[in-house]
N, C-alpha and C positions, 0 to 999 in steps of 0.2 A: 457573848451570845451571838451578836451580830457578826463578829469576825468568823465564828465557826460556821454560820449560815453562808457567808460569802465564800469560804473555802469549799464547803459542800456544793454550793451552786457551781463554782468553777470546775470542780472535779466532775460533776454531772455533765457540764457542757463539753469538756474535753472527752469524756467517755462517749457521749453521743456522736461527737465529731469523728472520733476514731472508728466507732462502729459503722458510721456512714461511709467512711473512707474504705474500710475493709469490705463492706458490702459492694461498693463500686468496683472493687478489684476482681470480683468473681465474674468471669466472662468466658464465652466461647468465641472463637474467631476462625476465619478461613483465609488462606493465602494461596493465590494462583499465579502462574507466570503471566506477565503483562501482555505477551504476544505468543502466538503459536500459528504454525502454517496449516493450510488446508489439509485435511486428512490425517493430521498428526495426533498423537496421544497427549492428553493433558492430565497432570496430576496436581491436585489442590490439597494442601495440608490443613487438617483440622486440629486446633489446639484448645486446651482448657487452661485457664489461669484462675487460681483460688487465692484469696487473701490469707494473711498469716493466721494460723490456728484454725483455718476452715478445712473440713474434710467432708467428703461425700461418698456414699456407697451405691448410689443409683444415679444414672444420668441418661438423658434422652436428647437427641438433636435431629433436626431435619434439614436437608439442603435441596434447593431447586436450582436448575441451570436453565436460563432463559435466553433465547437468541434475540438480537436487535439488529437494526439497520438492514432488514431483509434476510437475515441469516436463516437457513433451513433448520427446522426443529430436530432434536435428537430422536433417534429411532429406538425401537424396543430393545431393552437389555443394554443400553449404552452406559448407564451409570453403575459404577461399582464402588464398594468401600472396602479398603484393606485396613483392618484394625491393628493398631499398635498396642492396645490394651486388650488383653484376652477377655473372653466372656461376652462379646457383643452379639446381639441379635440384630441382623440387618434385614431391612424390608424395602423393596422398591415400590411398594404400594400399587396403585392403579394408574400411575402416570409415568411416561417415558422420561420425564425430566426431573423427577423427584426421588429422593432416597432418604431413609431414616435409619438410625442406629440406637440401640437401647442396651444399657448395662444395668443389671439389677443385683443387689446383694454383693457388691465387690468386697473382696477380702484380700489384702488390707484395703481400707478406704483410700480414695485418691486425695492428694493434697498438692499444693504448690503448682508449678507449671508442668503440664503434661501434653505430649503429642498424642492425640487420640488415634490418628491414622490418616489415610489419604483417600480423597474422592477421585475416581478416575473416569475418563470418558474420551472419546475421539471426536475431533471436529469433523463434521460431514464433508465428504469429498466434493459435494455439490456447493459448498460454501465458497465465498469469494472475498478477495481483499476488501478491507473497509468495513466488513461485518464484524459484530462483536457478540460475545456470550458472557452473561453475568451469572456468577455462582454466589448464591445468597443463602444464609442460614434462615430457614423459615420458622424456626422455633427451637427453644432449648429449655430444659428444666433439670433440676438436681435436688437430691434430698439426702439426709443422713437419718436412716431409719424412717420414722414418721415425720421428721422435721424437714420442711421445705427450705432449700437454699436458693436465694435469688441469683439469677444469672443474667448478665447483659449480653447482647448479641453484637458481634463485631460488624464492621461495614462490609457490604458485598465486594467481591473481587471481579474485575472485568478483564476478559481475555480478548485482545484485538487480533484480527487477522491482517497482517501487513499487506500492502499492495504487492501483487505478484509481478515477477520479472517478465519483460517482453523483449522480443528481438525484431529487427527490421531486416527484411530480405529485399535487397536492391541490386538488380542485375547490372552487369557491365554495360557501358555505353561505348559504342564503336567510335573511332576517330571520324571527324566530320570535315568536309571541305568548306572553307569560308565561302559564303554566298548561298549555302544550302538553306532552304526555307525552314522556318521554325518547326520544331518537332516535339513530340510528347515523350516523357519518361514516366515510369511507373515503379512503385515499391509497395510492399505490404508489411503490416505489423502482425505478429503472432497473436496479438490481442484482438485483432479485427478492427481496431480503431483507425481512423484515417491518418495518412502520412502527409507531412508538409515538406516542401522543398525550399532551398535557398541557394544562391550562387555564392561561392567563396572567392570567385574571380570575376567580378562584375565588369572589369575592363575588357574581358575576353568574351564572356557570355552572361546573359541575364535569364531569369526564369520567372514566369508569372503563372501561379497555379502549378501545373505540371508541364507547361510549354516553355521550351528552351529556345532562346534567340541568340544567334551568333553575332558578336559585335566586332571582333577582330581576330587576327591570326594569333595563336598562342596556346597555352594550356588552360583548359576549363575544368573546374571542380564543382560538382553539384552535390550538395549535402541533403540527406533525408533525415527527418526528425519525427518523433512521436512523444508528446509531452506527458502522457499518462493521465490518470484520473484517480478517484478514490480506490478503485479496484486494481489498477495497474500502475506500476512504477514507470517513470520516464525511461524510454529505450535509449541505449547508446546510439548516438548518431552514426549513420553509414554514409561514407563519401564515395563518389565515383568520379574518376578523372579521365579525361580524353583530350586528344590533340585536335586543334582546329588548324588545318593545313592550308597553305595558299592554293588558289585555284590554278589549273592549267589553262591559260588563255589562248584562244585563237581569234584572229581578226579577219573580217571581210570588209573590203573597201568598195564603196558605191560612188562611182565618178559622177560629177555634175558639171556641165560646161557653163561657165559664167562669162558672158560677153565682157570684154575689156575695151575701154575707150582710151586712146584712139586706135588701139589694135583691133583689127577686124577678126583676128583668129580667136581672141578671147583666151581664157585659162580654164583649167580643169581643177575643180575642188573635189577631194576624196573625203567622204564621210566614213569614218571607221567605226564599226560596231564590234563590241567585245562579247565573247561567249566563253564560259557561262557567266552567270551573275557573280559579281565580285571583281570582274575585270573592268578596267576603265576604257571607255571609247574616246573619240575625239575627231579632229579633222585636220587635214593639211592640204596645201595648195601646190599644184605643179604648174609652172608657167611655161 
């Protein structure tokens, strides 16, 4: 008698465990691309999964699409649903970011794994890189006749807008004569973000901020960069190269008579000044 009771108890436990497992397999889920560009169309797949021997003839689900990180809201008529299972009644309700679908009295009933259709919408053109949109099932229910079938809801799907590409406009720099005073350079990024500069040839030229200082004769290369942010990807650096040429030097000599002892006539010292800057001056003495 006790043995039969133990067998019956074990059978009941296994049956309950199996029933719980099958119930947990009944679910609706949504799947979206992980990334999409500004202004592009997005298609998210809606799926139904039913446990073994489970069938339904009525089904309802709702989906909402919510922006985050400052993303602009969807506009009127954005959300659509293209059904893969015929007989769906689709309603956008009173909200721009919500949609619902209802099937009633399906023949034959649904079973197993089924693709219900796809939710479609376009990311606003005014959106920017780094912003996101989350598509979430807001509710689902199913039944077979008058019997309700429990459905779990899958995790929300997030669509991220990747950082947008940007370019740098950096005009040519004309050749410079060594000795020329420090001068400014300028460049702009299509993102509107500030551009930074560095010297690739510090033995010939240096740069602080946007001011170039010539160090020696040779080839100077200045690089412009823009590192990007959450909305903009780093720009490809733009280099500009120019030559630092030797100056053309002219000299003027200013004589100065220096008395020499014991000679009464003295000697003349010529102080030499160089022009332009970058030339070397000096002095020499004529006896």
